[in-house]
DOTORMI-451754 format. One record per residue (C-alpha): residue in one letter; x, y, z. Coordinates in steps of 0.25 Angstrom, whole numbers, plus 5000, padded with zeros to 4 digits. Layout:
aXYZ...
***
This chain:
m542954205448t541454215449q540754165462a539454095461l538354105471t537653975470k536253995473q535353985460l534554105457t533654155447f533954285440d532954365447e533454305461f534854345457i534454495454a533654495467w534954445474y535954535467p536454625479e536254775476s537554865476s538454745476d539854765472r539854625466h539254575453y538454445452e537854375440l536854255439h537354135431d536354025429g535654055443v536954075451i537454205456v538854235452e539754345458m540554405447p542054425449k542554565452p543054625439t544454655437g544954795434k545154755420h543854685418s543154815423e544054905414i543654825402a542154825405g542154975408f542955005395i541954925387n540754985394g541355125391s541655095377l540255045374f539655165381i540455265372e539955185360i538555195365t538655345367r539455375354l538355305346s537155335354i536855185355p535555165363c536255075373f536855085387i537755015396p537154995410k538054995423e537554855426c536454755422v536154605423i535854525411k534854415414s535054285406l533954235397n533954085400t534654065414d534654135427s535854215424g536154365425y537454445421e538054575423p538954605411d540154695411v539554785400i538154785394v537554875384l536054885384d535054935373r534355055379q533055025372a532954875374v533354885389r531954965391d531254825389e532154755399p531154715410r532154715421w533154825417k532554955424k532454885437e533554785437s534554815426i534254675421i534354635406t533554525401r533554545386g534754525377s534054635368s534354735378v535854715377k536754765366l538054705372v538654635384v540054635388e540754535398v542154555402v542754425405s543154395420t543654265426n542254205424w542454205409s541554085406d540354165411d540554265400y540854165389a539754065392l538654095402k538454245398l538754215383e537654115383d536654205391y536954335383e536754255370s535354195375l534954335379g535254385365i536254495369p536854535356e538254555360y539154505371w540654535373i541554455381v542854535385d543854435389y545054525391l545854415398g545554305389l544954225400g543854155392g543954005388r544753975375r543453925368f542954075370i544154155367g545054065360n546454005362p547354075366k546454155375q546654305374p545854425377t544554425369i543254495367s542154405362i540954475356y539754385355q538654445346l537254385344i537054325330e535754255328g535554225343e536954175345y538254245349q539354245339v540754295345r541854375339q543154395347f544054515348r545454525353g546654625353n546454735343e545254685337r544054775337i542854725343q541554705335s540254735342l538854735336a538354815347f539454925345p539954905331e540755045331l541455005344n542955025342l543654935352t544654825351a544754705360a546054755365q545454895369i544454825377f545454735384q546254855387a545054935391g545355045382e546755075389v547755145380a549055055378
***
């Protein structure tokens, strides 16, 4: 589970505190530093497969976007900062980000084409805290890849099962579509992407 370091910090204090060359990852949740759980092998495999699939699509279609190795998204209304599993940035828009060049920090939803979180034991952060903050920032598309079906029933239904929830910003609010099994996912950011939920859960492995 995530481990909270309980001293309250501002976002800028968190960035100044963040240890360089750390093998651990941290996020700031409402002013509290949270040490993120070490990802399982499957978690890393799925995140890497999504990253690679989106990169291929960006290259194939010459889309003016890129996938950074890492970055921090600063929330709009709270002292929170997140490091998503995968993020696709608009190459043109990111030039106007005041903190990108020096600190790899994203402060504007318009710089982001897509954010992906692969669910771990701290699933409630993905479905509640981050969902609300990504919506407030105006990030147009947010995927929650719940390959173990860990999320609450109010989020993924009953019985719980592996689900990809794709939240898309419609008139300032997220609307969700969910994909399971051999259903082809539908992305506004990558409308020609030809992947099923099962292919993502299996990280592209051939049966």
